[in-house]
C-alpha positions as CSV (number, residue, x, y, z in Angstrom):
1,M,1.6,41.9,84.8
2,N,-0.7,40.8,87.6
3,C,0.4,40.0,91.1
4,K,0.0,36.3,90.5
5,G,2.3,36.4,87.5
6,Q,4.9,38.4,89.3
7,E,4.8,36.0,92.3
8,Q,5.2,33.0,90.0
9,S,8.2,34.5,88.1
10,V,10.0,35.0,91.4
11,E,9.2,31.5,92.7
12,K,9.8,29.4,89.5
13,L,11.7,26.2,90.4
14,K,15.2,26.0,88.8
15,P,16.1,22.7,87.1
16,T,18.8,20.6,88.6
17,V,20.1,19.7,85.1
18,I,19.4,21.1,81.6
19,T,20.2,18.7,78.8
20,E,22.4,19.3,75.8
21,T,20.3,20.6,72.9
22,V,18.8,18.5,70.1
23,V,18.6,19.6,66.5
24,H,14.9,20.5,66.0
25,D,12.3,20.5,68.8
26,T,12.1,18.4,71.9
27,D,8.7,17.0,72.7
28,D,8.4,14.0,75.0
29,P,10.7,12.2,77.6
30,A,10.7,8.8,79.2
31,I,13.0,7.4,81.9
32,W,14.8,4.0,81.7
33,I,16.0,2.7,85.1
34,N,19.3,0.8,85.0
35,P,18.6,-2.3,87.0
36,T,22.1,-2.8,88.2
37,D,23.0,0.8,88.9
38,P,20.2,3.3,88.9
39,S,22.7,6.2,88.9
40,K,23.4,5.1,85.3
41,S,19.8,5.4,84.2
42,I,19.0,7.3,81.0
43,I,16.4,9.7,79.8
44,I,15.0,9.0,76.4
45,G,13.5,12.0,74.5
46,T,12.1,12.7,71.1
47,D,13.3,15.4,68.6
48,K,10.2,16.2,66.6
49,D,10.7,17.0,63.0
50,T,10.6,15.4,59.5
51,N,14.2,14.5,60.0
52,G,13.9,14.1,63.7
53,G,15.4,11.6,66.2
54,L,15.3,9.7,69.4
55,Y,17.9,10.8,72.0
56,A,19.3,9.2,75.1
57,F,20.7,11.4,77.9
58,D,22.6,10.5,81.0
59,L,21.6,12.0,84.3
60,N,24.0,15.0,83.7
61,G,22.0,15.8,80.6
62,K,24.8,14.7,78.2
63,I,23.7,13.0,74.9
64,V,25.0,9.4,75.1
65,N,23.1,7.9,72.1
66,K,20.7,8.7,69.4
67,V,18.6,7.3,66.5
68,L,18.3,9.8,63.6
69,D,16.3,10.2,60.4
70,L,12.9,9.4,62.0
71,K,9.9,11.0,60.3
72,R,8.5,13.3,63.0
73,P,8.9,11.2,66.1
74,N,6.3,12.6,68.5
75,N,6.0,10.8,71.8
76,V,8.0,8.0,73.6
77,D,7.3,5.6,76.4
78,I,9.1,2.7,78.1
79,E,8.1,-0.8,79.4
80,Y,10.2,-3.5,80.9
81,G,10.6,-7.2,80.3
82,F,9.1,-8.0,76.9
83,V,10.3,-11.5,76.1
84,L,12.0,-11.3,72.7
85,K,13.8,-14.4,71.3
86,G,13.6,-15.8,74.8
87,N,15.3,-12.8,76.4
88,K,13.7,-10.2,78.6
89,T,14.0,-6.9,76.7
90,D,13.2,-3.4,77.9
91,L,11.5,-1.4,75.2
92,A,11.1,2.2,74.1
93,A,8.0,2.8,71.8
94,V,7.9,5.9,69.6
95,T,5.2,7.3,67.4
96,E,6.4,8.2,64.0
97,R,3.8,10.6,62.8
98,E,4.6,10.9,59.1
99,T,4.7,7.2,58.5
100,N,1.7,6.3,60.7
101,K,3.8,3.8,62.7
102,V,5.0,2.9,66.1
103,K,8.7,2.0,66.2
104,L,10.2,-0.2,69.0
105,Y,13.8,0.0,70.3
106,A,15.6,-2.2,72.8
107,L,17.1,-0.4,75.8
108,P,19.5,0.8,76.7
109,E,21.3,0.4,73.3
110,L,18.4,1.9,71.2
111,K,18.5,-1.0,68.8
112,E,15.4,-1.2,66.6
113,V,13.5,-4.4,67.3
114,G,10.1,-3.9,65.6
115,E,7.4,-1.6,64.2
116,F,3.7,-1.7,63.4
117,S,1.3,0.6,61.6
118,V,-1.5,2.3,63.5
119,F,-5.1,3.5,62.9
120,D,-5.2,1.3,59.7
121,G,-8.3,2.1,57.6
122,E,-9.0,5.4,59.3
123,A,-9.2,8.8,57.6
124,E,-7.5,10.4,60.6
125,R,-4.2,8.8,61.6
126,G,-1.1,10.8,62.4
127,P,0.0,9.1,65.7
128,M,1.1,11.4,68.5
129,G,0.7,10.2,72.1
130,I,1.8,6.8,73.3
131,S,1.9,5.0,76.6
132,M,2.9,1.5,77.4
133,Y,1.0,-0.8,79.8
134,K,2.0,-4.1,81.3
135,N,-0.7,-6.3,82.8
136,S,0.7,-7.4,86.2
137,K,-1.3,-10.7,86.2
138,T,-0.6,-11.9,82.6
139,G,2.6,-10.1,81.8
140,D,1.1,-8.9,78.5
141,I,2.4,-5.6,77.2
142,F,0.3,-3.1,75.3
143,A,0.8,0.3,73.6
144,V,-2.0,2.8,73.9
145,V,-1.8,5.3,71.0
146,G,-3.4,8.6,70.3
147,R,-3.5,10.6,67.1
148,K,-3.6,14.2,65.8
149,S,-7.4,14.2,65.4
150,G,-10.1,11.6,65.8
151,P,-13.7,10.8,66.5
152,K,-15.8,11.8,69.5
153,D,-15.4,8.2,70.8
154,G,-12.7,5.6,70.0
155,Y,-10.0,8.3,69.6
156,L,-7.4,6.0,71.2
157,W,-6.4,2.5,70.0
158,Q,-4.7,-0.1,72.2
159,Y,-2.3,-2.6,70.7
160,K,-1.1,-5.9,72.2
161,L,2.6,-6.5,71.5
162,S,3.8,-9.9,70.3
163,E,6.9,-11.4,68.6
164,K,6.7,-12.4,65.0
165,N,9.6,-13.7,63.0
166,G,12.1,-12.4,65.6
167,S,10.7,-8.9,65.7
168,I,8.0,-7.1,67.7
169,T,4.6,-6.2,66.2
170,G,1.3,-4.9,67.5
171,E,-2.3,-6.0,67.0
172,V,-5.2,-3.7,67.8
173,V,-7.3,-5.1,70.6
174,R,-9.4,-2.1,71.7
175,K,-10.7,1.3,70.4
176,F,-11.9,3.6,73.2
177,G,-11.7,7.1,74.6
178,K,-14.0,10.1,74.5
179,Y,-12.9,13.3,72.9
180,S,-14.3,16.8,73.4
181,G,-13.5,18.0,69.9
182,L,-11.9,21.2,71.3
183,K,-8.3,20.7,70.2
184,E,-6.5,17.3,70.2
185,I,-5.4,14.4,72.5
186,E,-1.6,13.9,72.8
187,S,-0.4,13.1,76.3
188,I,-1.3,9.6,77.6
189,A,0.0,8.0,80.8
190,V,-0.7,4.5,82.3
191,D,-0.5,3.7,86.0
192,D,0.5,0.0,85.7
193,E,0.1,-0.7,89.4
194,M,-3.3,0.9,89.8
195,G,-4.4,-0.3,86.3
196,Y,-5.6,3.1,84.9
197,I,-5.1,5.1,81.7
198,Y,-5.1,8.9,81.8
199,Y,-5.0,11.2,78.8
200,S,-5.1,14.9,78.2
201,D,-8.0,16.2,76.1
202,E,-6.5,19.6,75.4
203,Q,-8.5,22.6,76.5
204,F,-11.0,20.3,78.2
205,G,-9.6,18.0,81.0
206,V,-8.0,14.7,81.9
207,H,-9.9,11.4,81.2
208,K,-9.5,8.2,83.2
209,Y,-10.2,4.7,82.0
210,Y,-9.3,1.1,82.9
211,A,-6.0,0.0,81.3
212,D,-7.0,-3.7,81.0
213,P,-9.2,-4.1,77.9
214,A,-11.1,-6.9,79.6
215,K,-12.5,-4.3,82.1
216,G,-14.4,-2.4,79.3
217,N,-14.5,1.1,77.9
218,E,-16.5,2.9,80.6
219,E,-15.1,6.4,81.3
220,L,-14.3,6.5,85.0
221,L,-13.6,10.2,85.6
222,V,-12.8,13.5,84.0
223,F,-10.8,15.9,86.1
224,G,-9.0,19.2,85.8
225,N,-11.8,21.1,84.0
226,G,-11.2,24.8,84.5
227,D,-7.8,24.3,86.1
228,F,-5.7,25.2,83.0
229,K,-4.9,28.4,81.2
230,S,-5.3,26.8,77.8
231,D,-3.9,23.4,76.9
232,V,-3.9,20.3,79.2
233,E,-0.7,18.6,78.4
234,G,2.0,16.2,79.7
235,I,1.0,13.7,82.4
236,S,3.3,12.1,85.0
237,I,2.5,9.8,87.9
238,Y,4.7,9.8,91.0
239,P,3.9,6.9,93.5
240,T,4.4,7.5,97.2
241,S,3.2,4.0,98.1
242,E,1.4,1.2,96.2
243,K,-1.8,3.2,96.0
244,T,-1.0,6.8,96.8
245,G,1.0,9.5,95.1
246,Y,0.6,12.5,92.7
247,I,-0.5,13.0,89.1
248,L,1.3,16.0,87.6
249,V,-0.2,17.6,84.5
250,S,1.4,20.3,82.4
251,N,-0.5,23.6,82.4
252,Q,1.4,24.4,79.2
253,Q,0.7,28.1,78.6
254,N,1.1,28.9,82.3
255,D,4.5,27.2,82.6
256,T,3.3,25.3,85.6
257,F,2.3,21.8,86.5
258,N,-1.0,21.1,88.2
259,V,-0.9,18.4,90.9
260,Y,-3.7,15.9,91.7
261,L,-3.9,13.0,94.2
262,R,-3.2,9.7,92.5
263,E,-5.6,8.0,94.9
264,N,-8.3,10.6,94.3
265,P,-7.9,13.0,91.4
266,A,-11.6,13.9,91.7
267,K,-10.7,15.8,94.8
268,G,-9.3,18.5,92.5
269,R,-6.0,20.3,92.1
270,I,-4.0,20.3,95.3
271,A,-1.0,22.4,94.1
272,E,0.3,24.3,91.1
273,I,4.1,24.1,90.6
274,P,5.8,27.0,88.7
275,V,8.7,25.6,86.8
276,S,11.4,27.1,84.5
277,T,10.2,25.1,81.4
278,L,8.6,27.1,78.6
279,E,5.5,25.7,76.9
280,S,6.1,22.2,78.3
281,D,4.4,19.5,76.2
282,G,5.8,16.3,77.6
283,S,7.0,15.1,81.0
284,E,7.9,12.0,83.0
285,V,8.8,11.2,86.6
286,T,10.2,8.3,88.7
287,S,10.4,7.8,92.4
288,V,13.4,5.5,92.2
289,N,16.6,6.6,94.0
290,L,18.9,7.6,91.2
291,G,21.9,8.5,93.4
292,P,23.0,11.6,95.3
293,K,21.6,14.1,92.8
294,F,18.2,12.5,92.7
295,P,17.7,10.4,95.8
296,K,13.9,10.5,95.7
297,G,13.7,10.4,91.9
298,V,13.6,12.9,89.1
299,F,11.0,14.9,87.3
300,V,11.8,15.4,83.6
301,A,10.0,18.0,81.4
302,M,10.6,19.2,77.9
303,S,11.1,22.9,77.3
304,N,11.2,25.3,74.4
305,G,14.9,25.8,73.5
306,R,15.4,22.2,72.3
307,V,16.1,20.9,75.7
308,F,14.7,18.8,78.6
309,H,14.8,19.9,82.3
310,F,15.6,17.5,85.1
311,Y,14.3,18.5,88.5
312,D,15.3,16.8,91.8
313,W,12.0,15.4,93.1
314,R,12.7,16.8,96.5
315,I,12.2,20.4,95.4
316,I,8.9,19.5,93.7
317,E,7.7,17.6,96.7
318,K,8.6,20.5,99.0
319,K,6.5,22.8,96.8
320,I,3.5,20.4,96.9
321,Q,3.7,20.0,100.6
322,S,3.9,23.7,101.1
323,A,0.8,24.2,98.9
324,V,-1.2,21.5,100.8
325,R,-0.3,23.1,104.2
326,A,-1.3,26.6,102.9
327,A,-4.6,25.2,101.7
328,K,-5.3,23.6,105.1
329,K,-4.5,26.9,106.9
330,S,-6.9,28.9,104.7
331,K,-9.8,26.6,105.4
């Protein structure tokens, strides 16, 4: 083992909480903030298999709810305030890979409230990645969906959600997104406030586009090239103000997360955080105060072993700030 590997094994951050195990294979988490009591927020996560499921965990990692018998649920994301039957409803959207569908569940109860098929008419379907986007001006809510394989351009499709006969459906409004052809695109993250979509082109880098379809399909940036051992994976966005913060991207085979500036990811990696997760595919983060255990928010990442790890944001932040200070000193 080289010195770098030894150093990382010593300094790996320990999770604050490890969840109860699911049945098959954890893949992707999302965080639902309880509006009346954030300490009662829940973590939603997929269990990826032919007879998989969608699980809800409390902040102690206990399973508090689940939806079973899903056909290879892959990724999940959350958006707030879709108006369904006249009521504002928070949603979890899940890709069901073996049925080529997105399924929608009301939160926090995980009641199914709709579904729609994706990549209709395409030879390559198999939905994997998903991220939700809410347009702050119009209130329109979209799902941005990726697939197991796809073309060199137009790999991602964006669907606008609407109510039809009392349930939610989606209509494709946009096909966009360049693809290197090296492996696949799974992780997608939307920065609602800044209006950007990011997605991981595995073994290549992270692409950046406008989230609003009206702004067009111009690629704004590719970053992270050369920063990863192999696969570029889960993306999470932590705001420190309206327009600043961090973008964390899983360096999957290195068991670390690479950190970039939210306001200027083109500046390059500012830190690499060694964590205890193994082969982490999916991750999510919030800056909301979730109570004494997570006063500056929580970072959630899947790990091999059929679990998710919850990290007190303060320990991640400390590591980032230490790396930034060290970089300044070395200049």
